[in-house]
N, C-alpha and C positions, 0 to 999 in steps of 0.2 A: 563338324566333329561332335560326337556325343559328349559325354562328360568323364571319360576314362583317363584323360590326360592329367593324372595326379602323380607326378614323379615320386617314386619311393627310393630312388638312388640305389636300386638293386637291378643290374642290367637285365637279367632274365625276366624279372617281373615287369619292368618298364617296357621291354621289347614285346613281350606277350600281350600286355595291355594295349599297346599301340596296334597290334594285329587285330585284336578283338574290336577295338574302336573302329578300325577301317571296315571290318565286316558289318558291324552294326550301322555304320553310316550308310552303307550300301542299301539298307532296307528302305530308306526314304525315297530313293530313286529307282529301285528295281521294279521291273514289270511284274504284274501279278503272277504270271506264269513262272517267273524265276524265283519267287519267294519260297516255295517248298524246298528247293535245293539250297537256297541261301540259309534257311532254317537248319537243314542238316549240316551244312558247312559250319555254321556258328556253334551248333551243339557239339560237333566233333572237336572244334578248336577249343571250346571251353573245357571239355573233358581232358584234352591233351595238355592244356595249360595247367589245369589242376594237378595232373600227374607230375608235370615238371616242377611245379611249385612245391608239391609235397616232397619230392625227392630232394630239392634244395633245402627245405626245412629240416628233413632228417639229417642231411649232411652237416647242418649247423646246430643240431640238437636244440631246435627251437622249443622252449618249454610249453608253449601253447599249441603244440602240434595236434594233439588229439581233438581239441576243441575246434581248431581251424579246419581239420578234415571233416568234422561233423557239419560245419558251416558250408563247406564245399558240396557235401551231399545234399544239403537243403537247397542250396542255390541251383544245383543241377536239376533238382525236382522242379524248381520254378522255370528253368529253361524248358524242361520237358512239357510244361503246360502248353507250349506252343503247338505241340502235336495235335491237340484237339482242334485247333484252327485249320491245320492242314487237312485233317480227316474230314472236317465239315465243309471244306472248300471255302472257308471264310478268310479271304485274302486281306480284307480290311482289318479284321481282328488280328491276323498274323502280323500285318505291318505295324500295328500299334504295339503288339507284344515285342517285336524286334527293335522298333525305333524309339519306344518310350519306356515300357515296363522293364525290359532287360537292362538297358543302359542305366536306369535308376538303381536297380538292385545290385548290379555289378559295381557301380560307382560307390554305393554305400559299403559294399564288401571291401573295396580297395581302401576307403577312408578309415575303416575300422580294423577288421581282422588283418588285412594285408599290411596296413601301416604298422601294426604292432609286431607282426612277424618280421617285416623288413628291418625294424629297429634291432631285433635280436640278430638277424643275419648280418647286418652291418657292424654288429658289436657295439651299438650305441644304446646302452642301457639307461642313460641319463633320463630319458623321457619316461621311464617306468619307476624311478626312484620316488619314494615318499618324502614329502617335506618334513623336516624334523625340527 
């Protein structure tokens, strides 16, 4: 497993992260010839996940929505950097991008932005209260 198995206790988010985790895990064993399609599949799944997550955040009026959407756009740009490896035929670089760089970036996003948004979705605002 990569490192996306950080439960947020929001079913949509946890289920989507498990799907992404499985896709990213495939990058370590995939044949070079299969990596470009795997990249496209991962890119598509990330974009679909972001759309579902953003819809869920709107439904729950998550106050950090705008910032979170900006982070999604920035993360999708990082995913898209893999295209340069596909175009160059650099399967070693693409494998590193898919099996190391992206899992790290997505894991950090889950631990920070997703964790905060999940708290609001669950209605658990205690983690955001200032000590007084």
